[in-house]
Structure formats: C-alpha cells, structure tokens
N, C-alpha and C positions, 0 to 999 in steps of 0.2 A: 374316607375310611368310615365305615358304618359299624359301630360296635354291636355285639350280640349281648343283650342284657339277660342275666339269669337271676331271678329273685329266689333266694333260698327260703324254704319253708320254715315256719316257726317264728317269724318276726311279726307278730300281730300286736295290737294294742293291749291285748289281755295279758301279755307277759310282764312279769315283774323284773325290773332291773336288779342286778346283783353286782357285788364288788368283784372285779376281775384281777385284783392284786395277787400276784404269784401264779397266775394262769399262763399256760402256753398252748398254742394251737398251730397246726400245720398251715403255713402261709400260702406258698405256691408249690405245686407238685413237682415242677422242674427245678433242678438245683443250679440253674444259671443265675446270673446277676439279678438281684431284686432290690427295690428301694421301699422305704417306709417313712411316712411323715404324718404329723398331727394336723388336724383341721382346725387351726387356731387354738383357742382355749376350750374347745368343745370336748366331748367324750368320744369323738370319732377319729378314726385313722384311715389313711389311704395307703395302699401298697401297690406296687407295680412290679410285675415279674412275668414268668412264663408258665404256661399250663403243661400238662403231661404231653399234649400234642405239639409242644414247642410254639404255641401261639402266645403273643404278648397279651397280657391281660391286666386289668385294673380291678382291685377289690376294695370295697368299702366295709369298714369294721366299726362296731360299736363296742367299746371296752366294757360296757355293762353287761353285754350279751356276747361273750367272747368265744363261744364254742364253735362258731362258724361265721363266714363272711355274710354281711347283710345283702351285698350286691356284687355280682361278678360280671364284668364286661370284657368280652374277647375283642381285641383290637385288630391285629393282623398277624402275618407270619414272618415279619422282618426279624433277622437274627440279632440285631443290635439292641443292647439294653436301653430302656427308656429313662430319661431324666425328668422327674416330676417337679413342678413348682406350683405351689398352692397359695392363693391370695384369700385370706379369711374374710376380708371386708367385702369383696365382690363375689366370693364363691367360685372363682375361676381357677381351673386346673390347666396348666400348660404342660404338654408332653413333647419331648424331642428325643429321637433316637440317635445314639452316637453313630457318627458316620453317615447320617442322613441329612437331607436338606428340606425336610418338612416339619413344621411345628403345628401341633394340633391343640386347640383350645376347647375345653369342656366346661359346662356349668354343673356344679355338684350341688344336689339338693338332698341331703341325707333324710330329711323329714318325709320327702316323697319317694325315697329310695330310687332316685334317678340320676343318671349321668348322661347329659345331653351335649352332643357336639355343637359348638357355636360357630367356629370358623377354622380354617387352616391357612397356613402361610408358607409359601415356598421361598427359600432363600438361595442366593447364588452359591454360597459355600456350604460344605458339610459341617455338621455340628460336632465340635470336640468338647464343648462345655456349655453350660447355661446357668445364668443367675438372674434374679429379679432385682429391679431397681426399687429402692424404698419409695413408699407412696408420697412422702413429702417432696420428692423430686419430680412428681408428675406435672404435666402441663394441664392443670385442671380447667382452664378457660378454653382449651381446645378439646375438652371432654376426653382426655386421655386417661383411661381407667387402669391401665396396666402397661408396664414396659419391662421387657427382658433384654438381657445382653447375651448374644450368641458368640461364642468363641469359635473361630474357624482356624484354618491352618495359617492364615496370614493376617487376620484382622479380628477386631472386636466390633460386632455389628449390633446397634440398638434396634429393637423391633417394638413398635408402639401399637397398642390396641385402643382404638377410638370408638366411641359411641356417637354416631351423628345426631345432632340436635339442631333444630331450626334456629334457635336463638343461642348465640354464644356470647352475648353481652352480659348474661346473668350467670351466677354461680349455681350449679344444679346440685341441690342438697341431696336429692335421691341417689345421685351417682357417687357422691363423695361424703360418706359419713365420717365422723371423727375417727382418726386413725391413731395408732400407738405413737407416742412421742419419743424423744431421744434421751430423756432423763431417766435414770434407774429408779425403781420404786423403793429399793432398800439396798443395804450393803451386805457384804458376804457374811459378816458376823451375825447380823440379824436374821439372815436367811437360815443359817445353821441353827439358830435358836428357835426357828419355827415360824418366822414372819413370812406371810404369803401375799403381801400386797402386790397389786398389779400396776404396771406402768400406766401413768396418766395419759389419757387420750386427748389429742389436740385437734383443732379444726384445720381443714384444708383450704378454707376461704382465704384468698390472698390478703384481704384487709384485716382479717382476724387471726392470722397465723402468728403464733409467738416465735421469738427467736430464742432457742434453748441452747445453753452451753453447759457442759459437764466437765468438772475438773476432778481428776482422780486424787484421792488423798495419798496415794502411794507415789505418784509422779507429779511433782509440783511444777507448775508453769509460772515462772516469774513475771510473765507478761500480763497475768490476770491478778488484779488486786484482790479479787474475791476468792482466791485459791484456798484460804484458810477457813472459809465459811461453808465449803461444800457446794452442792448443786445450787444454781441460781437460774432464775427464769425472768426474762424481761419481755415486754410486749414490743412487737415490731412497730416501726414508724409507719403510721397509717398513710401519710402522704406518699412515701416512697413506694409502698405496695400498690397504691392506686395508680401511680404513674407507670409502674411496671405492667399492671393489668391493662392500661390503656394502649400498650404497644401490641396487643394481640391482634393478629389478622383474623378476619371473620370469614371462615370457610362457609361456602354455600351448603346448606343441608335442608332436606325436605322432611326430616323427622319431626313429628308433632310433639308438643310439650307433654311431658309425663310418660314418654316411651320407656319400655322396659330395657334392662341392660343386658339381656341375654344374647343379643346379636351384635357382633363387633366387626370392625374392619381392621385388619392388621397391616401395618406398613413398615418397611425397613428403611433405614437411613439415619443420618445424624439427628438426634433429638436430645435436648437437655432441659433442665428444670423449667425455665420460663421462655423457651425458644418459641418463635412464631411458627404457627402451623402453616404448611404449604398451601397455597391456593389450588383450586382445581386445575388451573393452567399449568402451574409449575409441577404439580403431581403428574399431569399427563406427559410433560417433558421428561420426567424421571422414569416413568414406566414405559414410555414409548407407545407404539401403535398397539391396538388390541384387535382380536379376531372378531369377525362378524358372527362367529359361531361360539362366542364365549359363554353364551347362556344356554348352550345345548344341554339337553337333559336325556338321561338314559333311564329306562324303566323296564322291569320284567313284565311281560304281557300276562294276561289272565291265565289262571291255572288250567282252563279248558284247552289251552293250546300246548300244554306241557306233555312230554312223554315221560312217564314215571314207571317205577318198578323195572328198570332196565336190567337185563341179565348181567352176570359177572363180567365187568369191564376190565380190560387190560389198561392199567394206569401207569405202566412202566415202559411206554413206547419211547424210543430215543428222543433226545432233546431236539434233533433236527426235524422231527415230525410234529405236526400240530396236534396229534393225539387222535383225531378223527377227521372226517371230511363230509361235506354236505353240498348239495346243489338245490335248485328250486323245488325238487320233487322228493328227494330222499336223503337219508344220512347213512353213512357206513361207519360202524363202531368195532374196532378190534376187541376180541374177547380174551379173557384170561385162560381159556381152555387151551390144551395142547393142540398142536397142529396148525396154528395160525388161523383160527376161526374168526370170521367177520360177520357180524349181524348187520342186515340192511333193513332199515325201517322207513316206512312211508310217512312223510310229514303231514300228509292229508288225513292220517289216522291217528290223531293224538289220543292221550289218555293212558290209563294204566295198562301196561303190557302183561300178557298172561304169564302165570307162574310156570307153565309148561315150557319145555325147550322150544326155542324159536328156530326157524330155518336159518341156516348159515352158509357162508362160502367157506369151503375147505381149501385154504391156501397151501397147506402142506408144510409151511415154514413160518417162523415168527415174523410178524409184520414189522418192517422198518419204516415204511412210508406208504401212503395211499392217496389217490387223487381221482376225482371225477373228470371225464372228458367234457370240456365246456360246450362242445358242439354235438355231443351225443349223451343225453342224460341217463342212458342205460348202460354206458360202458365205464367200468371201474378198473383203474390200473393199480396194481399192488406190487410193491417192491419187498422182497423177502430177504431174510438173513442168509439165504442160500445163494445169493448173487444172481437171482433170476427175477425178472419182471413178468407178472402174469396179468393178462387182460381178461376180465370177466364181463359177461353180458347178462344184465338183469332182465328177467322176463317181463313182458308187458303187464302192468298192474302190480308189480312187486314180486319179491321172492316168496315162493310158495313152498318150496322144499329145499333140501340140501343141495348145493351146487358144488360139484366135484371136478368138472372138466372145464378148464379155461378156454376162452376163445383163441388165445395165442400165448406163446411163451417166448420171451426175448432173452437170449443168452449171449454173453459177450464179456461181462465183467468177471473178474477172477476172484474178487473178494466181496464182502458184505456191502450192500448199497446204502448210501446215506439218504438221498432224497430224489424225488421225481417231480417234474413240472411239464404240463402240456403247453404247446405253443399258443400264444394269444390270438393269432390271426390265421394261421394255416392249419388245416385239418390233418389228422393222422401223423402228427409230429409230437415226439416226447423226448425230453432230455433227462438224464440221470447222472448222479455222481456216486462214487464208490470209494471204499478203502484202498483200492488199487490206484488212487490219486489220478483217475481219468474222469473226464466228462464225455458222455456218449449221447449222440442224437440218433433217435430211432425213427425209421419210416414204418409206421404201423400198417400201411396198406400192403407192404411186402413182408412185414414181420421180421425186419433185419436192421442191423446197424448201418447208419448212413455216414456218420462223421464221428471221429474220436479226437477230443481236444486234450492237449498235453500242457505241461508247464507248472503243475502244482508239486510242491515239495512236502506237504503235510495234509492233514485231514481237511476236507472241504466242508465247512460249516453250512453254507447256504449258497444257492444260485437263483437267479431271476432273469427272465426275459425282459427286454425293453418293451414298452407298450406297442411299438410298431413291429416287433418281432425280428428286428435286424441284428440286434446285439444281445450278448449274454454276459452277465456279471457274476462273479463269484467272490466269496470271502472265506479265508481258510485259517487254520490254526497257526500258520507261520506269520500271522498278523499282516497279511498282504491282501489287497483288493486287486482283482484282475478283470480286465474287460476284453471280450472276444468279439470278433466278427467271424462267425464260424464258416461262412461260405468263402471267405477270403484266405483265412489261415487257421491252422490248428494250434498255433501259438498265441499267447495273449498279445493284444494290440497295445494295451497300457497296463502298468502296474503302479500301485500306490500304497502308502501305509494305512493299515486298517486299525481296528481297536487294539489296545495294548494287551488286554487280558486274553488268556487262551482257554477260557471256560466255555465259550460259545458265542455265536454271532448270527444275526440274520440281516438280510438286506432286501430293499424294495425300491423300484424306480418311482420318482416323484416329479412333479412340475413338468408334465408333458414329456417325460423321458429325458430331460436335460440334466437332472440331478439324481444322485443316489443317496438314500437314507439307510444308514447302517446302525443296528442296535448291537451293543456288546458290553464289555466290562473294561474298567481301567485296571491298573496294576494293583489296586487295593480292593478289587472286587465290587466297586460301585457300578451300578448299571447306568449306562449313558447312551445317548443317540448322537450320531455324527452325520453331517451333511456334506456331500462332495459334489463338485461339478463333474459331470460324466466325461467331459472332454479334457479334464485336467486332474486326473487321479494322482500323478506324481507330486502335485502341489500340496497334497494333504487336505484335511477337512476345512471347509469354510466356517463351520460352527460346530461346537461340541456342547452338549447340554447334559449335565448329570441329573439323574432322577432319584435313585434311592439305592439302598443296599439290600439285595435279595439274591437267593441262589439260582433262580431260574432265568433263562434267557428271555428277553422281551420279544414277543412275536408281533411284528408290525403288519397292519392292514391299511392300505392307502385307498381312499375314495377319490378317484381322479376327477369327479364332477365338482367336489367341494374343496379339494386339496387338504382334507382333514386326514391325519394319520391316527390310528388307534393302536395302542401298545399295551400289552399285558403278557404275563407269563403263566405257565402251569403252576398251580398252587397259590396264585395271587388272589387277592380280594378286590383289586382296584384295576380299572382300565383308564390309562392316560389318554387324553385327547389333545392334539396340537394341530393348528393350521400351519402348513408349511408354505413359505413364500420364498421366491428367488432373491429377495432383497433383505438386508438386515432389518430386524434381528433374526430372521429366518424361521424361528419357532414362536408361534403365538399361542399361548396356553388357553385352553377351553375348560369348561367344567368337566371333571372326571366322573366316572361311574364306579360305585362301590357296591359290593355284594356282602351279604351277611356271613358267607362261608367261602372258603377257597374253592376255586373252580379247577377242574382237571383239564379243561380245554375251552377255547373261545374262538369260534369259527364264524366268519361273516358270510351272509347269503348274498346272492345277486341283487343288484339295485332294483330290479323289477318287482321284487316282493314287497317293497316299501309302500306304505299307505300314504300317498301324497296328500290326501285330504286332511291328514293329521300332521302334515309338515314333517314326516318321517324321512330322514335322509340316509339311514343305515339300519340294518337289522342283522343281529348275530344270534348264534345258538350257544348257550352257556351249558357246559357239561359238568354236572355235579357227580356225587358218589354213585347215584343211581337214577338221576333225573336229567332231562334235557329241556332247558327253558329258553324260549325266545326272548331276546332283549332288543327293544326298539330305541333308537336315538332320534330325537326330534328337536326342532327349534320352536320355542314358545311363540305363537302368534295368535291373535284374536280373530282377525278377518280371514278365517279358514275357508270361507265361501269362495275366495279367490285363489287361483293357482299361483303359488309363490315361485315365479319364474326366476327370481334371483337365487333361489336355492336349487332349482332344477333346470340347469341348462340342457341343451341337446346332449343325449347320452349315447354312448357307442353301443351298437348292436353286437354285443359280445357273443351272443348265442348263434351267430351265423359266421362261418369262415369267409375270409376275403379271398382265399385261394386254397388249392390243395397242397399237401406236403411235397409231392413230387415237383410241382411247379415252383414252390419256394426253393427247393434244393437246386433247381435248374437256374436260379439267380433272379427270379422275378419277385416283386413285392406287391402287396395288395393293401387296400385301406377299407376298413369296415364302414358301413354307412352309419349315419346318426339318426336318431329318432327322438321325438318329444314324449315326455311322460305325462303331458297334460291330458286329463280326461276331456272328452268332447263337450261336456256340459259346464266346464269351468272357464271363467274369464281370467286372463293373466292379471296379476296384481299391478303390474306396470301400466295396465290400461284401465284400472279402476278409477272412477270419478273421485276427484279430490274434494274433501269436505273442508269447509272453512272452520278453522279451530275456534272453539268456543271457550272463552275464559271462564274458569270455574271459581265461584265465590263461596267460601265456606263460612257460614255464620259463626259468630263468636260463641254461641251456645254449644257448638260441637266441642270446643275445647274446655268449656266450663262444666259439662256434665261428667258425672262419675263414670269411669270406664274400668272394666275388669282387666286383670293382668293379661288375659288372653287377647283382649281387644288391643291393648297397648302393644303387645308383642307383634300382632298382625300388622298394625299401622307402621311400626318400625321396620319390619321386613319389607313391606311395600315401598316405603320411602327409600330404603337402601338400594333396592333393585332399580328404582327409578333413577337414583343418583348414579349408579353404575352405568346405566344406559345413556346418561347425559354427558358424553365425553366429546372431545374434539373430532373423533373419528366416528361419525354417526353410522349406525347400521343402515342397510338399504331401506328398511321399513320406516326409519326415522326421517329419511330424506324425501321419499316420494309416495309413501302410503298414507300419510296423515295419521300416524300412530302416536298416541300420547302415552304417558307413564302407566296408565291403567291397563294397557294392552298386555303387559308382561304377566305371566303367571306368578 
C-alpha cells in the first residue's frame, strides 16, 4: 500500500501558531466511520477516515493551525474503517482495517510533514479489534519496540514489531527511551483544582526498572499494608532482573550498532513480557517454506513508454471482462461513446495521443468482452450485449480509419454474452458463455457453432481452457465448479463446491494443468483464493486463503514458467503475488506491487516482451483514468551479465498453433514446441564459474565514526534484506551462484 501524500499550502515556518480552543474544522469529506487520536502530549492530532472519493485516508493536524490538515495521505479503496494505534515514544502508527488481515505500520514525523510506511504484516484471521500492549510489557532485550493484540473471530493474536540489532546482549537506549509509568501524577480533586502534573517516566532497562504499585484511596486492599499511605514505589531486585535478562535467546542479526528504528519486522505468535525470542530455525519452522520469488519487485517503466491522453474510456465494462485487452503489438480499449466503439492503439507508438478523434472499431453494441487471437495478432474478437460475437481484422500497421465491417459475425446465443476465450493450442477455435446459461465453442474457419455445453443453472462468472486445450472449467453464481471434456460430452464431467459468495469469481489453471485456482468471495464479502485438484473437484478446495475486503473481483494471471499468480481487481491499488505449489502450504507469498492511484484494468503481456537482461519475468499494462503504463516485475540480481536460467526455463511457443481447430474437433491433440529465451551472447548462470567466497573484515573505525540518520537507515535496510535471504530454504542464486548479501538491491 503506497500512500499519496498531499502537503497543504500555508504551513511554513513563517506562520505564527495560535490558540485553537473553540475551533472546528471539516475532518473528512465522507461521512463514513472516522477515528481521531492525539500524538502523545504534543499539539498534533491524527485522524483516519474516508475522502469524497471513498478512499481511506490519514490526516495530520496541528491544533495551533487548525484551519486545515497539515498532511493528507490517501491509503486505498477498502470499504472497512481503519483502527489506528499510535505509540508516542517510537512515532509508529499501526493501521488495521476491520474485516481485513493486513496491518500497516507507518512512521509519523510531524516536524518533517511526513508519513512513511515502514512495514506491513499479513495475519491468518480477519481483524475484529486491535489494541496496543503497554511498553512496560515489551521484550526489550529482543529489540521488541511495539506489540499489538489482534482480535479475530476465534482468537487473540499478539503481533510483535522487532528492530534487528547485531548485539542483543546490551540494552539499546536509542530504541527504548523512558516511558510513562503506572503511578498517577495526581488525584481527581487536584486535577479539578487545576493541577496538570504529568505521569513520571520510568526506565525500560531490566536492571533499572522499578516495580510500581498503586492503591486507590477509594477501594482499599487489605493485602497491602501501605494502603493508607497512597502511591508507593520500590526498586526492583537487581539480581532477579539480571537473572531474567540472562535467559534471553540471542537471535542472529546483521544490523549494525546505532541503526535507525524506522524499519521493522512484524511477527505473529505468542509473546509475553520477558519471553525468549525465537531463533532463526524456530522462526523458519513457524513460517514454513518461502518462495524463491519473495523478493520480486514491480516498477512502472519510464514515462517515455506510456500512452497518455487516452480518449474517453468506458470504465463500466462488466465484471467478467478485464476492461481491455492487449497483445505484443497493440491494445484494444472500449470507449464511452455510444455504439460500442473500440480504440486500437499501437504499443510501438507511445506518448501523448492526439486530442482529435482517433480511428475506432464500430462494434454496433456495447462491449461485454474482447480478446486478441493468440495466433493472429491482427484479429480481435468482440462479444456484444446484442448476443453476437464479431471478428475484426486490423489493417497492417494499425488502425488508420473507422472500421465498420467485421470479418465475420457469430450468432447462436439468445441472450447477452459474458466472456470469450481463444483456444490455447488450436487455431480458429473460440469459446463463449452467455446469460442463456450455455457455453458454446465456435469454429472460426467456418464461422459457425461447433459444440454447445449444457449443465449450468445460473450465471457463468468465468471459464478457462486447460493448458493442453483438452478440458474446459467454469465457475458460476450457483457456487459450483464444473469441468468439461467438450469432445466427449456436452454435460460436465465433474462438479464441486465453489466460492460461497455470489458477487463474482474467476478461475485459472495452475501447476501444469493439474490444479485450478479460483478467486471469489466468502459469505461476508471477504476476497479469497481457493486451490482445487482438477481431478477431484467434488472433494472441495485443498487450500483457502483470505486476502482482504474489497468490492471488485480479483482477476488472476498465472505465469506457467515461474508458477507465480498475480491477483488484482478493478479499482484496486495493489497487486498480490503468490507462488503456487502442489504441496502444502500451496500459496507462498511474494512482495506485492502497489500503485499511487486505483487502476481501471491490469492486463499482462506475453512473456516474450520481458527484458531477460534485467531479470524481468512478467510485464503488464496498467490502465488509469486516461493513461496506460507498462509495469515490469523482476527479481533483484547483481550478476545480470549471466542468463538466469533458474528464472527462465524453456517456454511454450504460445504464438504458434499446435493444430487446426477442425483437427482438434475431430479428436486429435497437439503439443506446442518449447524455446529458450536466452540471448545468444549470454552464458547461463548455472554454468558461471564459482568464485571463492572472501571473508569481509570491517574495521572498528566504521562503527566508531559518526553516521547520519540516512546512513544508519540504509545500513539497517541492507542488513534486514540480507537476514531475510539467509533462511533454510536458500534461493537458487544462494546455492550455486556464489551470491552474498550485497547482491540484493
């Protein structure tokens, strides 16, 4: 989640503060649930609410200049209200949305007018409530700077935020300043009389921490002989504290002394006041295996490759449609104009589009779905709300004028069409689903219907061909999954339970076609993904993973070469990445990609457009309000002069058909050939010479010299990344490339 920061004008150093007593100001423009809290004993306030565009936002206020917010940060478009927790000693703000399983941690710096995201933590259960544990209960010798308690439907889960330090034998004063004690500063009568004393602050050092007890003068405890004397304070037994401190385990950490506290690691699990910190081995056992793509990064490519000033786009395409479609040469975008107009733009001609009217395809009816032919980059299939499918042929070099006559028109459905998909291995084959609850397979060479599949009792949300093109799977509103072998029977071969929610669903084949991944909703509208064994649909899902609460259906894209699935929805700002495996835990989380504003569509391009020299393994087009931006996903590597053959196996030649549609309909099957993406001038990294690892000695002067906050922050980030990579399931480059910690970006 990347926030959009807006600095309000008028907050300069030349302004004089003034008393805000009695003032009122508009907090958040939307009247949905909002929260407000003080930033400790300072003059600053934090509010969390919704903008006029229904985006969750955080605002920073100065009560001395109360006419407007100092800083506004737009978070995301999730509908659940956010629960804020602020720790004044560390400046950390934790936000959790009700009904969601993500916790975000920010560092608040009002003096610099900044709100910086530090980390995010995914939990197993959805958040129903959130509370902070007092700082006196923190495990300071494990560098635990913050702990929150998450209330779920069935449990209370502690979540710890740790700052990794190389030395855990010493108490780190910079991480743990004195905190507020447990004794009141005054009584009620004195406060009413105007007494404003503050609660005394106490040390968090285990050996110097006092044991404070408070006896209320109203409720007398006969067990305490000092009840009549009011508050008392006695020093803790030093020997006992030192013995407790000696029981701490010493977790391995590569963070240098004096590192900043703005980068944290969040962990979930049992944690109490002076509990031992888990070792790296036990932490690995808790978390399980990790993905070799866990460090994957997504970035928007340079503006020179963007298409901007796009004409009025239709942003109301049905939920079963991706919103637009693209191939390696061009992109087709439905327009808002009447008559089902479609703009076709060449990806080889980026830049600002002319203000004048662009040439379009006149489809004649509103667009329900559209798709490029994988074996003919000039043929576009468009399904309309008039129950017809029209095939359009784009002239060589791109669309120069208005196109009004289709190459062919397919008629057969009696009601509006949901979605269309081309066959993955056979040419001239197209499948479609419709409100008439039928699935029809079309022979495009003859421009006629070849097969009609029955068996659905409600709206068909999504359909997908198996990678070998032999089977077809569907998911529908009746919460059922169906598997067909079209050439054997027009009735489903298998049926199984699908997602509980009836708001929408999508499916895709994964793991060489042996499994089905379905995205949908549960009965409480939480978005989730489900994994099924394709040969055992009646047994139900093997694994179910809840993601978040949002209104749009997650659109999955699966990269068969890396087994990574990308998931995002229309109107989202985040793209989830998971590596899918056929063994438990089935879903291995990778770094997600976040954009600054919601996207209207997110479509992936063929693998052949990826820049292998930059270790790019997927590329997508992100559709904004009037822009189209390429987004590249890559794995950070340093030895890019070698071809990373662990990332790029032999890939399927998807652009060449294995057989014709008529041959497939006659009962034959074909298999597409494989090809390597390795450039001729690159050596595979598996064949690279191994270098003898050289031990690095850092002189003591490095740690003694004064470092700026930025230098400390960079050192801590580098150390954390190195620690994350040093796990029991090493990445391929860790095992045979001779890569050390400095290799990661």
